[in-house]
C-alpha positions in Angstrom: 64.9 132.3 116.9 66.8 131.6 113.7 70.1 132.0 115.5 69.0 129.5 118.2 68.0 127.0 115.5 71.3 127.6 113.6 73.3 127.0 116.8 71.3 123.7 117.5 72.0 122.5 113.9 75.7 123.4 114.2 75.9 121.6 117.5 74.3 118.4 116.1 76.5 118.5 113.0 79.7 119.0 115.1 78.7 116.2 117.4 78.1 113.9 114.5 81.4 114.8 112.9 83.2 114.2 116.1 81.6 110.8 116.4 82.6 109.9 112.9 86.2 111.0 113.5 86.3 109.0 116.8 84.9 106.0 115.0 87.4 106.2 112.3 90.3 106.6 114.7 89.1 103.6 116.8 88.9 101.4 113.7 92.7 101.6 113.2 95.5 100.3 115.4 99.2 100.7 115.5 101.5 97.9 116.5 105.2 96.9 116.7 107.1 93.8 117.4 110.0 91.5 116.7 110.4 88.1 115.0 112.9 85.2 115.0 113.0 83.6 111.6 114.4 80.4 110.3 115.7 80.8 106.7 116.1 78.1 104.1 118.0 79.2 101.0 116.4 77.4 98.1 119.1 77.8 95.4 121.2 74.6 95.4 124.5 76.5 95.1 123.7 78.8 97.9 122.3 76.1 100.2 125.5 74.0 99.7 127.6 76.9 100.9 125.2 78.1 103.6 123.2 75.2 104.8 120.0 75.6 106.8 121.4 73.5 109.6 125.0 72.7 110.3 125.4 69.5 112.3 128.9 70.1 113.7 128.0 73.5 115.2 124.3 73.1 115.7 123.8 76.4 114.0 120.7 77.4 112.0 120.4 79.9 109.2 118.5 82.7 111.0 117.2 86.2 110.8 116.0 88.8 113.3 113.2 91.0 112.2 111.6 94.2 113.6 108.4 95.6 112.4 105.9 98.5 112.9 102.6 98.8 111.2 99.0 100.1 111.2 95.9 98.1 110.7 92.7 99.5 109.3 89.3 98.0 110.3 91.2 94.8 111.3 91.3 94.0 107.5 94.2 95.9 105.9 97.7 96.5 107.2 100.6 98.6 106.1 103.9 97.6 107.6 107.6 98.5 107.6 109.9 95.6 108.4 113.7 95.8 108.6 115.6 92.6 109.2 119.1 91.2 109.8 120.1 87.9 108.4 123.5 86.4 109.4 125.5 83.2 109.4 129.0 81.8 109.7 128.0 78.4 108.5 130.3 76.6 106.1 129.1 73.9 103.7 130.9 70.7 102.7 131.0 71.5 99.0 133.1 73.9 97.0 132.4 75.6 93.7 134.0 76.4 90.4 134.7 80.0 89.3 136.3 81.2 86.1 138.6 84.2 86.2 141.1 85.3 83.5 140.0 82.3 81.4 141.1 79.9 84.1 138.5 77.7 85.8 139.5 76.8 89.4 137.8 75.1 92.3 137.2 77.0 95.5 136.7 75.3 98.8 135.6 77.5 101.7 137.4 77.4 105.1 135.6 80.3 106.7 132.6 82.4 105.7 130.7 85.4 106.9 127.3 86.3 105.4 125.1 89.3 106.4 122.0 90.7 104.8 119.7 93.6 105.6 116.3 93.5 103.9 114.3 96.8 104.3 110.8 95.9 103.2 107.4 97.6 103.0 104.5 95.2 103.3 100.8 95.1 102.6 98.6 92.5 104.5 95.0 91.5 104.0 93.0 89.8 106.7 90.1 88.2 104.7 88.3 86.6 107.7 88.5 89.6 110.1 85.3 90.3 112.1 83.8 86.9 111.4 82.4 84.3 113.8 85.4 82.1 113.4 88.0 83.2 116.0 90.8 81.2 114.5 90.3 82.2 110.8 89.9 85.9 111.6 93.5 86.0 112.7 94.9 84.8 109.4 96.3 87.1 106.7 98.2 87.0 103.5 100.3 89.7 101.9 103.1 91.0 99.7 106.3 92.9 100.4 109.2 94.5 98.5 112.2 96.7 99.2 115.9 97.1 99.1 118.3 94.5 100.4 122.0 94.9 101.4 124.2 91.8 101.2 127.7 91.4 102.5 129.6 88.2 101.9 133.2 87.2 102.8 134.8 83.8 102.1 138.3 82.4 102.9 138.8 79.8 100.2 141.4 77.1 99.5 142.0 77.1 95.7 142.5 73.9 93.7 142.7 73.0 90.0 139.6 70.8 90.3 137.2 69.2 92.8 139.6 66.3 93.5 141.6 68.8 95.6 144.8 67.2 94.7 146.5 70.2 93.1 146.6 72.9 95.8 147.0 76.5 94.5 146.8 78.5 97.7 144.3 80.2 100.0 142.8 83.6 99.7 140.0 85.7 101.3 137.4 87.4 99.0 134.6 89.8 99.9 131.9 91.8 98.3 128.9 93.9 99.3 126.1 95.4 97.3 122.4 96.5 97.2 119.7 94.6 95.4 115.9 94.3 95.3 113.8 91.7 97.0 110.2 90.7 96.9 108.2 88.4 99.2 104.8 86.7 99.6 103.6 85.8 103.0 100.9 83.9 104.9 100.5 84.1 108.6 98.3 84.2 111.7 98.5 86.9 114.4 96.6 88.0 117.4 94.9 91.4 117.7 95.2 91.5 121.5 97.3 94.0 123.4 100.3 91.6 123.6 100.1 88.9 121.0 102.0 86.2 119.2 102.0 85.1 115.6 103.5 82.8 113.1 104.4 83.5 109.5 105.4 81.6 106.4 107.0 83.6 103.6 109.0 83.2 100.4 111.5 85.8 99.4 112.8 86.5 95.9 116.2 88.1 95.7 117.8 89.2 92.5 121.6 88.8 92.1 122.4 91.3 89.4 125.7 92.8 90.8 129.1 92.6 89.1 130.1 88.9 89.4 133.8 89.3 89.3 134.8 87.6 92.5 134.8 83.9 93.5 131.9 84.1 95.9 128.6 82.4 96.2 126.7 85.6 95.3 128.7 85.6 92.1 128.0 82.0 90.9 124.4 81.5 92.2 121.3 82.2 90.1 119.5 83.8 93.0 119.3 84.3 96.8 115.7 83.2 97.3 114.6 81.7 100.6 111.7 80.0 102.3 111.2 81.4 105.8 109.3 80.5 109.0 109.0 83.3 111.7 107.7 83.4 115.2 106.5 86.9 116.1 105.9 88.9 119.3 103.4 91.8 118.8 102.5 94.8 120.9 99.5 96.8 120.0 99.4 100.4 121.2 
């Protein structure tokens, strides 16, 4: 009799444990997706060289993002998001750079800028599982990670910004790793295939060796305000 009772108790406990495991697994979801992002570089020196929109070419400063993440209880999300920022835009303003105690004016003729942010993100959905179907899709979050930047400029060189004393033309390039941080606010669907929109601000430190006449040498930072449109697939 004791064996039968023990078996019944063991069966009940095992069923309860299985139900709890099933409940926990169903309370989390894995998703992946892609985003197209418009990027506005907020430092004046950087924005002069790499404008958000270039009228003569119709080209925007842009970034392509991929992401994969897991959401717990529809409230908390951990996400990994690699991205690729690129532009060939050329601004209408040059810049001064001092080398070997000589201050010269550099006016860009051709540029190439690539960046690869590799960020981990934490998101919080404060209105999840509420009666408001719009608010429950909103989230805010933080992100941080490494960022690779590669810049190349072909510059005409002058004595000053009057561009009357031509000194030649030369191509300069540099690449380096730095750290970036971001804050974000967005809205996203929890459906199988969903869409979302996200506003973010990225802080980028420029602490590399500033020995070349490039924008990443003379600018204070590489910060940007960003607007992304997302396509999301939930597994």
